[in-house]
All heavy atoms as an XYZ file, in Angstrom:
608
protein
N     -30.468    -32.530    -21.912
C     -29.308    -33.174    -21.305
C     -29.660    -33.515    -19.863
O     -30.206    -32.685    -19.132
C     -28.072    -32.255    -21.344
C     -26.886    -32.914    -20.685
C     -27.752    -31.854    -22.764
N     -29.353    -34.730    -19.461
C     -29.670    -35.124    -18.090
C     -28.923    -34.265    -17.079
O     -27.910    -33.641    -17.395
C     -29.394    -36.606    -17.890
C     -27.966    -37.015    -18.115
C     -27.823    -38.539    -18.053
C     -26.381    -38.924    -18.312
N     -26.178    -40.354    -18.172
N     -29.456    -34.207    -15.880
C     -28.939    -33.300    -14.837
C     -27.466    -33.538    -14.502
O     -26.749    -32.620    -14.136
C     -29.775    -33.430    -13.560
C     -31.214    -33.027    -13.756
C     -31.363    -31.537    -13.722
C     -32.831    -31.169    -13.779
N     -33.073    -29.819    -14.157
N     -26.999    -34.776    -14.600
C     -25.590    -35.068    -14.300
C     -24.820    -35.407    -15.577
O     -23.814    -36.079    -15.543
C     -25.466    -36.188    -13.275
C     -26.043    -37.508    -13.767
O     -26.770    -37.520    -14.787
O     -25.766    -38.544    -13.134
N     -25.303    -34.879    -16.705
C     -24.701    -35.162    -17.999
C     -23.373    -34.466    -18.214
O     -22.916    -33.660    -17.396
N     -22.774    -34.788    -19.337
C     -21.491    -34.226    -19.729
C     -21.663    -33.593    -21.105
O     -22.132    -34.249    -22.040
C     -20.401    -35.314    -19.780
C     -19.056    -34.717    -20.173
C     -20.289    -36.048    -18.455
N     -21.307    -32.318    -21.219
C     -21.426    -31.631    -22.503
C     -20.087    -31.039    -22.915
O     -19.208    -30.809    -22.079
C     -22.479    -30.497    -22.442
O     -22.012    -29.471    -21.576
C     -23.816    -31.010    -21.952
N     -19.947    -30.806    -24.204
C     -18.733    -30.205    -24.729
C     -19.125    -29.228    -25.834
O     -20.078    -29.465    -26.575
C     -17.737    -31.275    -25.250
C     -18.308    -32.079    -26.393
C     -16.403    -30.652    -25.625
N     -18.395    -28.113    -25.876
C     -18.608    -27.141    -26.946
C     -17.276    -26.859    -27.615
O     -16.293    -26.537    -26.952
C     -19.213    -25.847    -26.404
C     -19.506    -24.861    -27.510
C     -20.299    -23.652    -27.042
O     -20.183    -23.268    -25.866
O     -21.019    -23.096    -27.874
N     -17.260    -26.997    -28.933
C     -16.075    -26.706    -29.721
C     -16.218    -25.302    -30.279
O     -17.151    -25.011    -31.013
C     -15.935    -27.723    -30.850
C     -15.918    -29.142    -30.367
C     -16.950    -30.013    -30.676
C     -14.882    -29.593    -29.576
C     -16.939    -31.314    -30.224
C     -14.863    -30.896    -29.104
C     -15.891    -31.758    -29.441
N     -15.318    -24.438    -29.879
C     -15.439    -23.016    -30.213
C     -16.324    -22.346    -29.184
O     -17.408    -21.867    -29.477
N     -15.877    -22.350    -27.932
C     -16.714    -21.868    -26.819
C     -17.010    -20.376    -26.891
O     -17.964    -19.910    -26.281
C     -16.078    -22.203    -25.479
O     -14.803    -21.609    -25.364
N     -16.194    -19.626    -27.641
C     -16.468    -18.205    -27.850
C     -16.659    -17.438    -26.563
O     -15.774    -17.377    -25.723
N     -17.847    -16.878    -26.364
C     -18.140    -16.062    -25.183
C     -18.558    -16.891    -23.976
O     -18.652    -16.367    -22.876
C     -19.222    -15.031    -25.501
C     -20.382    -15.598    -26.255
N     -21.162    -16.621    -25.784
C     -20.840    -15.286    -27.476
C     -22.083    -16.911    -26.682
N     -21.919    -16.121    -27.723
N     -18.848    -18.162    -24.144
C     -19.182    -19.026    -23.016
C     -20.624    -18.980    -22.550
O     -20.979    -19.631    -21.569
N     -21.488    -18.247    -23.237
C     -22.873    -18.134    -22.781
C     -23.618    -19.465    -22.820
O     -24.393    -19.775    -21.914
C     -23.627    -17.080    -23.595
C     -23.158    -15.645    -23.384
C     -23.892    -14.705    -24.337
C     -23.356    -15.220    -21.943
N     -23.384    -20.266    -23.856
C     -24.044    -21.569    -23.924
C     -23.583    -22.461    -22.771
O     -24.393    -23.104    -22.102
C     -23.783    -22.251    -25.263
C     -24.429    -23.599    -25.362
C     -25.785    -23.718    -25.618
C     -23.687    -24.749    -25.179
C     -26.398    -24.964    -25.685
C     -24.287    -26.000    -25.245
C     -25.639    -26.108    -25.503
N     -22.282    -22.495    -22.527
C     -21.758    -23.300    -21.422
C     -22.312    -22.832    -20.092
O     -22.695    -23.639    -19.233
C     -20.225    -23.242    -21.395
C     -19.490    -23.877    -22.561
C     -18.005    -23.588    -22.458
C     -19.748    -25.361    -22.627
N     -22.375    -21.529    -19.907
C     -22.890    -20.966    -18.660
C     -24.345    -21.374    -18.430
O     -24.722    -21.794    -17.342
C     -22.758    -19.440    -18.697
O     -23.282    -18.871    -17.527
N     -25.148    -21.247    -19.462
C     -26.567    -21.608    -19.342
C     -26.735    -23.109    -19.114
O     -27.568    -23.537    -18.315
C     -27.342    -21.173    -20.590
C     -28.810    -21.445    -20.525
C     -29.536    -20.687    -19.412
O     -28.999    -19.698    -18.882
O     -30.660    -21.099    -19.070
N     -25.930    -23.910    -19.779
C     -25.996    -25.358    -19.605
C     -25.702    -25.741    -18.153
O     -26.399    -26.565    -17.566
C     -24.984    -26.055    -20.540
O     -25.304    -25.723    -21.882
C     -25.013    -27.554    -20.374
N     -24.700    -25.128    -17.569
C     -24.334    -25.434    -16.188
C     -25.293    -24.795    -15.187
O     -25.598    -25.371    -14.152
C     -22.899    -24.991    -15.920
C     -22.223    -25.536    -14.669
C     -22.300    -27.055    -14.595
C     -20.778    -25.107    -14.620
N     -25.814    -23.626    -15.518
C     -26.774    -22.967    -14.640
C     -28.044    -23.810    -14.486
O     -28.642    -23.859    -13.419
C     -27.136    -21.578    -15.181
C     -27.936    -20.731    -14.192
C     -28.413    -19.439    -14.805
N     -29.408    -19.629    -15.855
C     -30.698    -19.951    -15.631
N     -31.125    -20.124    -14.403
N     -31.527    -20.086    -16.632
N     -28.436    -24.502    -15.527
C     -29.636    -25.334    -15.504
C     -29.472    -26.559    -14.595
O     -30.459    -27.074    -14.078
C     -29.999    -25.807    -16.916
C     -30.411    -24.702    -17.847
C     -31.808    -24.202    -17.553
O     -32.673    -24.947    -17.148
N     -32.014    -22.915    -17.752
N     -28.246    -27.020    -14.428
C     -27.982    -28.192    -13.583
C     -26.519    -28.173    -13.160
O     -25.632    -28.482    -13.949
C     -28.304    -29.482    -14.327
N     -26.265    -27.811    -11.917
C     -24.893    -27.633    -11.413
C     -24.090    -28.929    -11.369
O     -22.868    -28.888    -11.264
C     -24.926    -26.997    -10.030
N     -24.755    -30.080    -11.464
C     -24.037    -31.356    -11.435
C     -23.480    -31.760    -12.799
O     -22.741    -32.736    -12.895
C     -24.945    -32.475    -10.920
C     -25.225    -32.330     -9.432
O     -24.415    -31.695     -8.733
O     -26.258    -32.843     -8.969
N     -23.845    -31.030    -13.831
C     -23.301    -31.339    -15.155
C     -21.828    -30.981    -15.215
O     -21.373    -30.055    -14.560
C     -24.020    -30.531    -16.234
C     -25.404    -30.991    -16.497
C     -26.019    -30.215    -17.640
N     -27.376    -30.693    -17.835
C     -28.405    -29.912    -18.068
N     -28.249    -28.607    -18.157
N     -29.600    -30.440    -18.227
N     -21.101    -31.698    -16.042
C     -19.732    -31.322    -16.380
C     -19.800    -30.661    -17.745
O     -20.433    -31.192    -18.665
C     -18.829    -32.549    -16.490
C     -18.408    -33.153    -15.196
C     -17.377    -34.227    -15.497
C     -17.185    -35.141    -14.346
N     -16.266    -36.248    -14.686
N     -19.191    -29.506    -17.881
C     -19.160    -28.836    -19.175
C     -17.711    -28.572    -19.584
O     -16.897    -28.145    -18.773
C     -19.993    -27.534    -19.187
C     -21.453    -27.834    -18.946
C     -19.507    -26.530    -18.174
N     -17.425    -28.879    -20.815
C     -16.103    -28.668    -21.387
C     -16.235    -27.697    -22.540
O     -17.161    -27.801    -23.350
C     -15.522    -29.985    -21.918
C     -15.200    -30.977    -20.840
C     -16.158    -31.872    -20.384
C     -13.935    -31.020    -20.271
C     -15.869    -32.790    -19.385
C     -13.640    -31.936    -19.271
C     -14.606    -32.814    -18.835
O     -14.313    -33.711    -17.845
N     -15.342    -26.742    -22.613
C     -15.307    -25.802    -23.723
C     -13.897    -25.719    -24.268
O     -12.938    -25.638    -23.503
N     -13.797    -25.775    -25.576
C     -12.503    -25.680    -26.246
C     -12.543    -24.537    -27.238
O     -13.521    -24.370    -27.967
C     -12.181    -26.975    -27.008
C     -12.007    -28.162    -26.117
C     -13.074    -29.020    -25.839
C     -10.781    -28.437    -25.542
C     -12.917    -30.113    -25.012
C     -10.611    -29.537    -24.712
C     -11.683    -30.371    -24.454
O     -11.519    -31.443    -23.639
N     -11.486    -23.758    -27.261
C     -11.371    -22.691    -28.245
C      -9.891    -22.479    -28.529
O      -9.061    -22.669    -27.629
C     -12.005    -21.390    -27.742
C     -12.467    -20.507    -28.885
O     -11.606    -20.130    -29.717
O     -13.664    -20.226    -28.966
N      -9.567    -22.103    -29.755
C      -8.161    -21.855    -30.085
C      -7.738    -20.445    -29.707
O      -6.552    -20.131    -29.705
C      -7.862    -22.116    -31.579
C      -8.702    -21.217    -32.473
C      -8.059    -23.576    -31.919
C      -8.305    -21.267    -33.935
N      -8.698    -19.616    -29.354
C      -8.410    -18.226    -29.012
C      -8.250    -18.041    -27.503
O      -9.173    -18.315    -26.744
C      -9.549    -17.327    -29.493
O      -9.449    -16.047    -28.920
N      -7.098    -17.532    -27.052
C      -6.942    -17.263    -25.625
C      -7.915    -16.179    -25.148
O      -8.356    -16.185    -24.004
C      -5.492    -16.820    -25.472
C      -5.028    -16.455    -26.829
C      -5.877    -17.215    -27.807
N      -8.276    -15.263    -26.037
C      -9.241    -14.216    -25.688
C     -10.605    -14.851    -25.405
O     -11.280    -14.492    -24.433
C      -9.337    -13.157    -26.811
C     -10.466    -12.178    -26.534
C      -8.014    -12.434    -26.971
N     -11.010    -15.811    -26.221
C     -12.291    -16.494    -26.013
C     -12.290    -17.279    -24.705
O     -13.283    -17.276    -23.969
C     -12.599    -17.416    -27.186
N     -11.195    -17.929    -24.401
C     -11.100    -18.685    -23.147
C     -11.223    -17.735    -21.959
O     -11.982    -18.003    -21.014
C      -9.781    -19.492    -23.089
C      -9.547    -20.078    -21.709
C      -9.803    -20.596    -24.143
N     -10.529    -16.622    -22.002
C     -10.621    -15.631    -20.926
C     -12.029    -15.048    -20.826
O     -12.537    -14.831    -19.724
C      -9.609    -14.502    -21.140
C      -8.173    -14.949    -20.927
O      -7.961    -16.032    -20.324
O      -7.266    -14.219    -21.370
N     -12.662    -14.802    -21.976
C     -14.020    -14.276    -21.981
C     -15.000    -15.268    -21.369
O     -15.866    -14.891    -20.573
C     -14.451    -13.920    -23.406
C     -15.843    -13.325    -23.566
C     -16.016    -12.069    -22.725
C     -16.116    -13.038    -25.032
N     -14.860    -16.535    -21.702
C     -15.720    -17.573    -21.111
C     -15.585    -17.575    -19.591
O     -16.583    -17.603    -18.875
C     -15.362    -18.963    -21.672
O     -15.647    -18.980    -23.073
C     -16.143    -20.062    -20.984
N     -14.364    -17.512    -19.104
C     -14.146    -17.489    -17.655
C     -14.759    -16.237    -17.030
O     -15.342    -16.304    -15.948
C     -12.654    -17.587    -17.347
C     -12.088    -18.959    -17.683
C     -10.582    -19.004    -17.450
C     -10.008    -20.361    -17.829
N      -8.562    -20.424    -17.645
N     -14.654    -15.105    -17.720
C     -15.234    -13.858    -17.215
C     -16.755    -13.933    -17.178
O     -17.383    -13.446    -16.225
C     -14.784    -12.679    -18.078
N     -17.361    -14.545    -18.187
C     -18.820    -14.709    -18.215
C     -19.267    -15.547    -17.027
O     -20.237    -15.216    -16.343
C     -19.287    -15.337    -19.552
C     -20.705    -15.855    -19.454
C     -19.165    -14.317    -20.663
N     -18.566    -16.625    -16.743
C     -18.917    -17.463    -15.596
C     -18.774    -16.696    -14.296
O     -19.624    -16.769    -13.423
C     -18.056    -18.736    -15.564
C     -18.670    -19.868    -16.313
C     -18.579    -19.939    -17.690
C     -19.357    -20.860    -15.650
C     -19.155    -20.978    -18.389
C     -19.932    -21.913    -16.337
C     -19.830    -21.964    -17.712
N     -17.705    -15.935    -14.176
C     -17.478    -15.155    -12.967
C     -18.579    -14.106    -12.788
O     -19.134    -13.947    -11.700
C     -16.103    -14.499    -13.008
C     -15.778    -13.723    -11.783
N     -15.479    -14.333    -10.577
C     -15.724    -12.395    -11.567
C     -15.258    -13.387     -9.669
N     -15.399    -12.214    -10.246
N     -18.917    -13.398    -13.856
C     -19.926    -12.340    -13.791
C     -21.324    -12.882    -13.529
O     -22.136    -12.233    -12.870
C     -19.922    -11.530    -15.083
N     -21.600    -14.082    -14.018
C     -22.943    -14.649    -13.855
C     -23.103    -15.381    -12.528
O     -24.186    -15.855    -12.216
C     -23.253    -15.609    -14.999
O     -22.433    -16.765    -14.904
N     -22.029    -15.484    -11.773
C     -22.027    -16.204    -10.491
C     -22.435    -17.660    -10.664
O     -22.936    -18.286     -9.749
C     -22.927    -15.503     -9.467
N     -22.230    -18.199    -11.864
C     -22.475    -19.621    -12.108
C     -21.310    -20.400    -11.517
O     -20.155    -20.036    -11.701
C     -22.573    -19.893    -13.626
O     -23.613    -19.088    -14.167
C     -22.881    -21.348    -13.906
N     -21.618    -21.484    -10.833
C     -20.574    -22.313    -10.236
C     -19.586    -22.767    -11.299
O     -19.983    -23.211    -12.379
C     -21.197    -23.537     -9.565
O     -20.187    -24.431     -9.167
N     -18.318    -22.673    -10.977
C     -17.280    -23.096    -11.917
C     -16.695    -24.452    -11.547
O     -15.727    -24.895    -12.156
C     -16.188    -22.035    -11.965
C     -16.689    -20.708    -12.487
C     -15.596    -19.667    -12.566
O     -14.447    -19.967    -12.817
N     -15.975    -18.423    -12.349
N     -17.294    -25.117    -10.574
C     -16.755    -26.403    -10.120
C     -16.690    -27.442    -11.230
O     -15.783    -28.257    -11.253
C     -17.574    -26.947     -8.955
C     -17.433    -26.091     -7.716
O     -16.468    -25.345     -7.569
N     -18.401    -26.178     -6.833
N     -17.670    -27.442    -12.131
C     -17.713    -28.441    -13.196
C     -17.411    -27.851    -14.565
O     -17.736    -28.442    -15.584
C     -19.075    -29.134    -13.206
C     -19.242    -30.039    -12.001
O     -18.275    -30.622    -11.524
N     -20.452    -30.157    -11.505
N     -16.788    -26.683    -14.565
C     -16.405    -26.027    -15.814
C     -14.962    -26.384    -16.152
O     -14.072    -26.280    -15.316
C     -16.527    -24.508    -15.684
C     -15.930    -23.692    -16.831
C     -16.719    -23.900    -18.114
C     -15.860    -22.222    -16.459
N     -14.762    -26.782    -17.400
C     -13.423    -27.074    -17.896
C     -13.302    -26.382    -19.250
O     -13.865    -26.858    -20.232
C     -13.213    -28.581    -18.057
C     -13.609    -29.357    -16.846
N     -12.789    -29.488    -15.745
C     -14.761    -29.994    -16.538
C     -13.415    -30.203    -14.821
N     -14.610    -30.513    -15.286
N     -12.636    -25.247    -19.273
C     -12.475    -24.510    -20.529
C     -10.986    -24.418    -20.838
O     -10.183    -24.073    -19.976
C     -13.162    -23.123    -20.480
C     -12.607    -22.252    -19.399
C     -13.104    -22.432    -21.818
N     -10.638    -24.785    -22.056
C      -9.238    -24.885    -22.427
C      -8.965    -24.231    -23.765
O      -9.789    -24.312    -24.685
C      -8.833    -26.359    -22.542
C      -9.017    -27.221    -21.302
C      -8.944    -28.683    -21.675
C      -7.944    -26.881    -20.298
N      -7.794    -23.620    -23.877
C      -7.304    -23.176    -25.172
C      -6.673    -24.402    -25.815
O      -5.703    -24.966    -25.300
C      -6.266    -22.069    -25.013
C      -5.718    -21.609    -26.348
C      -4.510    -20.713    -26.144
C      -3.808    -20.459    -27.444
N      -3.208    -21.640    -28.051
N      -7.283    -24.869    -26.889
C      -6.774    -26.091    -27.516
C      -7.285    -26.215    -28.944
O      -8.358    -25.716    -29.276
C      -7.215    -27.311    -26.716
N      -6.497    -26.877    -29.756
C      -6.898    -27.256    -31.097
C      -7.550    -28.627    -30.977
O      -6.881    -29.608    -30.650
C      -5.668    -27.311    -31.997
C      -5.979    -27.722    -33.423
O      -7.098    -28.228    -33.690
O      -5.096    -27.550    -34.278
N      -8.848    -28.697    -31.225
C      -9.566    -29.962    -30.981
C      -9.104    -31.084    -31.904
O      -9.343    -32.249    -31.612
C     -11.095    -29.793    -31.079
C     -11.508    -29.354    -32.479
C     -11.587    -28.831    -30.006
C     -12.983    -29.463    -32.729
N      -8.425    -30.749    -32.981
C      -7.894    -31.794    -33.849
C      -6.654    -32.439    -33.250
O      -6.245    -33.513    -33.675
C      -7.576    -31.222    -35.239
C      -8.779    -30.647    -35.989
C      -8.331    -30.020    -37.302
C      -9.846    -31.707    -36.218
N      -6.074    -31.784    -32.251
C      -4.871    -32.298    -31.597
C      -5.136    -32.786    -30.172
O      -4.270    -33.386    -29.551
C      -3.800    -31.190    -31.544
C      -3.457    -30.584    -32.872
C      -2.783    -31.562    -33.808
O      -1.984    -32.386    -33.392
N      -3.122    -31.487    -35.077
N      -6.322    -32.505    -29.655
C      -6.637    -32.734    -28.247
C      -7.147    -34.156    -28.002
O      -7.887    -34.706    -28.795
C      -7.718    -31.728    -27.805
C      -8.026    -31.720    -26.350
C      -6.885    -31.181    -25.498
O      -6.079    -30.383    -25.987
O      -6.827    -31.570    -24.335
N      -6.724    -34.735    -26.893
C      -7.324    -35.982    -26.419
C      -8.387    -35.590    -25.413
O      -8.131    -34.829    -24.488
C      -6.274    -36.883    -25.775
C      -5.310    -37.459    -26.795
C      -4.464    -38.559    -26.185
O      -4.929    -39.264    -25.265
O      -3.326    -38.707    -26.642
N      -9.583    -36.103    -25.596
C     -10.706    -35.694    -24.762
C     -10.744    -36.487    -23.459
O     -10.497    -37.686    -23.448
C     -12.009    -35.835    -25.531
C     -12.027    -34.987    -26.767
C     -11.923    -35.553    -28.025
C     -12.088    -33.616    -26.667
C     -11.911    -34.767    -29.150
C     -12.078    -32.817    -27.795
C     -11.984    -33.400    -29.042
N     -11.049    -35.818    -22.346
C     -11.001    -36.454    -21.033
C     -12.142    -37.432    -20.760
O     -12.018    -38.291    -19.909
C     -11.066    -35.270    -20.062
C     -11.746    -34.195    -20.826
C     -11.355    -34.401    -22.255
N     -13.235    -37.309    -21.472
C     -14.393    -38.188    -21.253
C     -14.498    -39.191    -22.400
O     -14.135    -38.902    -23.531
C     -15.683    -37.363    -21.167
C     -15.674    -36.296    -20.096
C     -15.800    -36.846    -18.684
O     -16.360    -37.948    -18.508
O     -15.327    -36.167    -17.764
N     -15.020    -40.373    -22.092
C     -15.201    -41.388    -23.130
C     -16.412    -41.108    -24.000
O     -16.467    -41.497    -25.155
C     -15.320    -42.767    -22.504
C     -14.033    -43.222    -21.849
C     -14.140    -44.612    -21.301
C     -12.811    -44.955    -20.647
N     -12.698    -46.343    -20.321
N     -17.402    -40.431    -23.430
C     -18.586    -40.063    -24.206
C     -19.190    -38.792    -23.631
O     -18.901    -38.398    -22.498
C     -19.602    -41.198    -24.202
O     -20.139    -41.391    -22.910
N     -20.057    -38.163    -24.422
C     -20.701    -36.910    -24.037
C     -22.195    -37.025    -24.311
O     -22.617    -37.700    -25.248
C     -20.096    -35.741    -24.826
C     -18.637    -35.509    -24.504
C     -17.628    -36.204    -25.166
C     -18.280    -34.635    -23.496
C     -16.305    -36.008    -24.837
C     -16.956    -34.425    -23.167
C     -15.973    -35.128    -23.837
O     -14.653    -34.932    -23.503
N     -22.985    -36.349    -23.496
C     -24.425    -36.349    -23.676
C     -24.874    -35.308    -24.693
O     -25.943    -35.441    -25.284
C     -25.127    -36.091    -22.333
C     -24.812    -37.201    -21.349
O     -25.197    -38.348    -21.620
O     -24.160    -36.926    -20.326
N     -24.066    -34.288    -24.900
C     -24.377    -33.259    -25.898
C     -23.081    -32.616    -26.375
O     -22.143    -32.441    -25.591
C     -25.290    -32.200    -25.313
N     -23.049    -32.279    -27.665
C     -21.912    -31.578    -28.254
C     -22.450    -30.441    -29.107
O     -23.456    -30.607    -29.797
C     -21.093    -32.515    -29.155
C     -20.435    -33.643    -28.439
S     -19.586    -34.678    -29.654
C     -18.212    -35.216    -28.662
N     -21.774    -29.314    -29.063
C     -22.110    -28.198    -29.946
C     -20.832    -27.655    -30.559
O     -19.750    -27.811    -30.006
C     -22.836    -27.065    -29.206
O     -22.024    -26.617    -28.121
C     -24.185    -27.514    -28.667
N     -21.004    -27.039    -31.701
C     -19.846    -26.439    -32.375
C     -20.276    -25.145    -33.020
O     -21.393    -24.991    -33.432
C     -19.296    -27.388    -33.431
């Protein structure tokens, strides 16, 4: 993924993938969606504990089948 790319993860779970993606390039925008509020809180805790910048982190509790996505395209998607 390019350094200023945009990534999204469906089912962000613990947030480790998102954290590593952003740690590799702080200019990336990363989006994480999960239907579990516990997973969303865990993702935020992982970012806080890892001291990874949260400026470009967007993690939401959402049903991706109902969600309108903020970006027109993404450089990488995981599920």
